[in-house]
VOPAGU-2260 file (C-alpha; in pm, 1 decimal, decimal comma):
REM VOPAGU-2260
SITE   aa  ch    i         X         Y         Z
SITE  UNK   A    0     567,5   -2345,2    -482,8
SITE  UNK   A    1     618,0   -2189,0    -152,5
SITE  UNK   A    2     327,3   -2066,0      70,4
SITE  UNK   A    3     268,6   -1816,8     341,4
SITE  UNK   A    4      54,6   -1937,7     631,6
SITE  UNK   A    5    -178,2   -1713,2     830,1
SITE  UNK   A    6    -250,0   -1855,0    1165,7
SITE  UNK   A    7    -539,3   -1726,6    1394,8
SITE  UNK   A    8    -425,5   -1534,5    1701,4
SITE  UNK   A    9    -647,1   -1760,3    1916,2
SITE  UNK   A   10    -490,6   -2075,9    1798,6
SITE  UNK   A   11    -336,6   -2239,8    2107,9
SITE  UNK   A   12     -24,4   -2468,9    2075,0
SITE  UNK   A   13     -50,6   -2426,1    1700,0
SITE  UNK   A   14     160,7   -2576,8    1415,0
SITE  UNK   A   15     490,4   -2407,8    1317,0
SITE  UNK   A   16     512,0   -2430,0     938,2
SITE  UNK   A   17     816,2   -2215,0     928,2
SITE  UNK   A   18    1033,9   -2533,6     990,0
SITE  UNK   A   19     931,0   -2646,5     641,5
SITE  UNK   A   20    1109,0   -2571,4     304,4
SITE  UNK   A   21     759,8   -2522,1     153,0
SITE  UNK   A   22     680,8   -2244,0     383,4
SITE  UNK   A   23     794,8   -1887,4     326,9
SITE  UNK   A   24     681,9   -1752,2     640,4
SITE  UNK   A   25     388,1   -1720,5     883,1
SITE  UNK   A   26     178,9   -1430,4    1001,2
SITE  UNK   A   27     -24,6   -1433,1    1314,8
SITE  UNK   A   28    -350,1   -1243,5    1259,6
SITE  UNK   A   29    -720,3   -1249,2    1349,8
SITE  UNK   A   30    -918,0   -1489,3    1134,8
SITE  UNK   A   31   -1282,2   -1460,6    1122,1
SITE  UNK   A   32   -1319,2   -1829,7    1088,8
SITE  UNK   A   33   -1085,0   -2124,8    1127,7
SITE  UNK   A   34    -739,8   -2159,7    1261,6
SITE  UNK   A   35    -520,0   -2146,6     941,0
SITE  UNK   A   36    -530,4   -2021,6     586,9
SITE  UNK   A   37    -287,1   -1911,5     313,6
SITE  UNK   A   38    -189,6   -1562,6     214,6
SITE  UNK   A   39    -396,9   -1488,3     -92,6
SITE  UNK   A   40    -639,9   -1764,3     -33,1
SITE  UNK   A   41    -818,5   -1613,9     272,8
SITE  UNK   A   42   -1164,3   -1637,0      87,5
SITE  UNK   A   43   -1092,2   -1981,3     -52,9
SITE  UNK   A   44    -931,1   -2198,5     216,6
SITE  UNK   A   45   -1022,4   -2231,5     581,7
SITE  UNK   A   46    -865,4   -2504,0     807,3
SITE  UNK   A   47    -979,3   -2569,8    1163,9
SITE  UNK   A   48    -769,1   -2788,1    1383,8
SITE  UNK   A   49    -885,0   -3003,6    1688,9
SITE  UNK   A   50    -603,5   -3125,4    1906,7
SITE  UNK   A   51    -806,5   -3376,3    2115,6
SITE  UNK   A   52   -1135,7   -3578,2    2147,3
SITE  UNK   A   53   -1202,7   -3353,9    2468,3
SITE  UNK   A   54   -1176,7   -3056,7    2261,7
SITE  UNK   A   55   -1418,2   -3170,8    1990,4
SITE  UNK   A   56   -1652,1   -3304,2    2260,6
SITE  UNK   A   57   -1661,4   -2953,1    2426,2
SITE  UNK   A   58   -1736,3   -2800,9    2085,4
SITE  UNK   A   59   -2020,4   -3049,7    2016,7
SITE  UNK   A   60   -2140,8   -3039,6    2368,5
SITE  UNK   A   61   -2129,6   -2731,6    2601,6
SITE  UNK   A   62   -2013,4   -2498,4    2323,9
SITE  UNK   A   63   -2233,1   -2643,8    2038,4
SITE  UNK   A   64   -2418,4   -2320,9    1962,7
SITE  UNK   A   65   -2090,3   -2129,1    1897,1
SITE  UNK   A   66   -1947,1   -2417,2    1704,6
SITE  UNK   A   67   -2263,9   -2444,4    1494,6
SITE  UNK   A   68   -2221,3   -2077,2    1405,3
SITE  UNK   A   69   -1849,9   -2143,0    1310,8
SITE  UNK   A   70   -1950,9   -2436,0    1090,0
SITE  UNK   A   71   -2210,6   -2211,2     902,4
SITE  UNK   A   72   -1938,1   -1956,3     850,0
SITE  UNK   A   73   -1685,7   -2221,8     732,2
SITE  UNK   A   74   -1933,5   -2357,6     474,4
SITE  UNK   A   75   -1882,8   -2037,5     271,8
SITE  UNK   A   76   -1524,9   -2147,9     191,9
SITE  UNK   A   77   -1472,3   -2360,0    -121,0
SITE  UNK   A   78   -1206,0   -2545,1      47,4
SITE  UNK   A   79   -1295,5   -2609,6     420,0
SITE  UNK   A   80   -1117,1   -2879,2     628,7
SITE  UNK   A   81   -1146,1   -2989,9     979,3
SITE  UNK   A   82    -824,4   -3164,1    1071,6
SITE  UNK   A   83    -846,5   -3392,0    1376,3
SITE  UNK   A   84    -514,4   -3477,0    1562,6
SITE  UNK   A   85    -688,7   -3814,6    1654,2
SITE  UNK   A   86    -816,0   -4128,8    1505,8
SITE  UNK   A   87   -1174,3   -4248,9    1429,9
SITE  UNK   A   88   -1106,0   -4512,1    1691,0
SITE  UNK   A   89   -1020,8   -4237,7    1945,1
SITE  UNK   A   90   -1339,1   -4054,6    1862,6
SITE  UNK   A   91   -1558,5   -4368,7    1898,9
SITE  UNK   A   92   -1382,8   -4458,8    2230,6
SITE  UNK   A   93   -1459,8   -4122,4    2384,9
SITE  UNK   A   94   -1408,5   -4046,5    2672,0
SITE  UNK   A   95   -1121,5   -4314,0    2680,8
SITE  UNK   A   96    -790,1   -4162,0    2603,2
SITE  UNK   A   97    -942,5   -3806,3    2594,1
SITE  UNK   A   98    -742,4   -3670,5    2889,3
SITE  UNK   A   99   -1052,5   -3629,1    3091,3
SITE  UNK   A  100   -1006,2   -3784,4    3437,2
SITE  UNK   A  101   -1181,6   -4119,3    3481,1
SITE  UNK   A  102   -1364,5   -4002,8    3787,1
SITE  UNK   A  103   -1533,1   -3731,0    3570,5
SITE  UNK   A  104   -1669,9   -3986,6    3306,1
SITE  UNK   A  105   -1996,1   -4052,7    3482,5
SITE  UNK   A  106   -2086,4   -3684,6    3439,5
SITE  UNK   A  107   -2008,8   -3682,0    3076,4
SITE  UNK   A  108   -2352,8   -3692,5    2873,0
SITE  UNK   A  109   -2208,7   -3745,8    2529,8
SITE  UNK   A  110   -2040,9   -4047,3    2369,3
SITE  UNK   A  111   -1831,7   -4131,6    2076,0
SITE  UNK   A  112   -2129,4   -4232,0    1848,8
SITE  UNK   A  113   -2285,7   -3883,5    1925,1
SITE  UNK   A  114   -1954,8   -3727,3    1823,2
SITE  UNK   A  115   -1937,0   -3917,3    1501,4
SITE  UNK   A  116   -2301,3   -3841,8    1413,4
SITE  UNK   A  117   -2245,3   -3468,1    1464,8
SITE  UNK   A  118   -1930,7   -3445,5    1276,2
SITE  UNK   A  119   -2097,6   -3644,3     985,3
SITE  UNK   A  120   -2393,5   -3403,1     989,2
SITE  UNK   A  121   -2155,9   -3102,1     946,3
SITE  UNK   A  122   -1984,2   -3285,3     663,8
SITE  UNK   A  123   -2317,6   -3360,3     486,0
SITE  UNK   A  124   -2479,6   -3021,5     568,1
SITE  UNK   A  125   -2187,2   -2795,8     508,3
SITE  UNK   A  126   -1961,5   -2985,7     274,8
SITE  UNK   A  127   -1684,0   -2975,6     536,5
SITE  UNK   A  128   -1397,1   -3217,3     475,4
SITE  UNK   A  129   -1314,4   -3403,6     790,1
SITE  UNK   A  130    -974,6   -3557,5     807,5
SITE  UNK   A  131    -880,7   -3801,7    1093,5
SITE  UNK   A  132    -517,8   -3816,0    1168,4
SITE  UNK   A  133    -357,2   -4047,1    1419,3
SITE  UNK   A  134    -169,2   -3773,7    1594,6
SITE  UNK   A  135     -30,2   -3411,2    1578,1
SITE  UNK   A  136     257,0   -3484,1    1348,8
SITE  UNK   A  137      41,9   -3664,4    1089,3
SITE  UNK   A  138    -219,6   -3380,7    1116,7
SITE  UNK   A  139      62,9   -3121,8    1055,0
SITE  UNK   A  140     178,7   -3329,6     759,0
SITE  UNK   A  141    -168,3   -3345,1     611,5
SITE  UNK   A  142    -218,2   -2983,4     651,3
SITE  UNK   A  143     109,4   -2906,5     470,1
SITE  UNK   A  144       0,1   -3136,3     189,3
SITE  UNK   A  145    -328,8   -2946,3     161,0
SITE  UNK   A  146    -139,5   -2617,1     145,1
SITE  UNK   A  147      65,8   -2731,9    -134,2
SITE  UNK   A  148    -231,1   -2875,3    -328,4
SITE  UNK   A  149    -423,3   -2542,1    -293,7
SITE  UNK   A  150    -127,0   -2336,1    -391,0
SITE  UNK   A  151     -80,1   -2541,6    -705,4
SITE  UNK   A  152    -435,8   -2450,7    -820,2
SITE  UNK   A  153    -345,6   -2099,7    -902,6
C-alpha cells in the first residue's frame, strides 16, 4: 500500500520519501506536533526526528520546557515515535561526536547518562517509542517501515 507523507514546515534537512516506490507524494504543511505523519492518519501517527546528539541535548537542556510541552502533546497519539539518527553509544558518549567543538565541552552541564535518563522518562511517562538508529539512512529506512506498518492497519 502506498502512502502520502506530511512533513512539518519547520523540519530542517528532512527526509525525502518521494524517492521511494512506497510513497505516492509528500505535502509540506504545518503540523501541531512532530515532524512527520501520513495523510489520513494525522490524529493517529506522530513521528519526531532528531538528527544529532547535540540537537537532543538542546531539547533536554536549554529548551527542555518547550520539549516537555511537545512530549505532552505527542502522548495523545496512539502511535508516537522519536526516531534518532544516532546510536545509544553516541548518546552515552555525549558530547563526543556531537559536533560541538571540544573547547566548549567544559561549559556543557549535561552528559550522556542524563540524556538517556530523560529519554527513558519520556518513554515511561508518555508511552513514546524511542528508536535509536545508527545514522540518517537507517533512520529514514525505519521511518519508511513504520509508515508501511501503519498504512497496513486500515
